C-alpha positions in Angstrom: 64.4 95.6 108.8 65.3 97.2 105.9 63.0 98.1 102.9 65.0 95.7 100.2 65.2 92.9 102.5 61.2 93.2 102.6 58.9 91.9 99.8 57.3 94.2 97.4 53.8 94.6 97.1 53.9 95.3 93.4 56.9 96.0 90.8 57.2 98.4 88.4 59.3 97.7 85.8 60.8 101.8 84.0 64.2 100.3 82.3 65.0 101.5 79.2 62.6 105.1 80.4 64.5 108.1 80.3 63.4 111.2 82.1 60.8 112.1 83.8 59.2 108.7 83.1 60.2 106.8 85.8 59.5 109.4 88.2 55.8 110.3 86.3 55.4 106.5 86.3 56.2 105.3 89.8 54.0 109.2 91.0 51.1 107.6 88.9 51.3 103.7 90.5 51.9 105.2 94.4 48.5 106.9 93.9 46.5 103.8 93.1 48.2 102.1 96.2 46.9 101.6 99.8 48.5 102.9 102.7 51.6 100.8 104.1 52.2 99.0 100.8 55.8 99.1 98.9 56.7 99.6 95.4 60.2 98.3 93.8 60.9 100.2 90.9 63.4 99.2 88.3 65.0 102.2 87.1 68.2 102.6 84.8 68.1 106.2 83.9 70.9 107.6 86.5 68.9 111.1 87.1 65.8 109.3 87.8 67.2 106.7 90.0 69.5 109.1 91.9 67.9 112.6 91.8 64.3 113.2 90.7 62.5 109.7 92.4 64.4 109.9 96.2 63.5 113.7 96.3 60.1 113.0 95.0 60.0 110.5 97.8 61.4 112.9 100.6 59.0 115.8 100.0 55.8 113.1 100.3 57.6 111.8 103.8 58.0 108.3 102.0 60.4 105.7 102.5 62.7 105.3 100.3 66.3 102.3 99.7 67.7 103.0 97.1 70.0 100.0 95.5 72.5 100.1 92.5 72.4 96.5 90.7 75.9 95.2 91.0 77.4 95.7 87.7 75.1 97.5 86.1 73.7 100.8 85.9 70.1 100.0 87.2 69.0 100.6 90.3 65.9 99.0 92.6 64.3 101.6 94.5 62.3 100.6 97.2 59.6 102.7 98.4 57.1 102.5 101.2 53.8 104.4 100.8 53.0 106.1 104.0 
């Protein structure tokens, strides 16, 4: 089942924040979460949503699912902590 189809354990709202804050806040939130839990990040900073957060997840071997909110410059990013 895709991450986007699961209920997240936590939601982090970074709307209105510009780079690098969405990534910084995401890292901090993930550090405090237990293994196997899922975080949904609401993000409207294109560089963070499409570049820095997915790259961070890849580097840390975290499952990541990026969903662009239809008709908006906003993304929902689902991250499962390993």
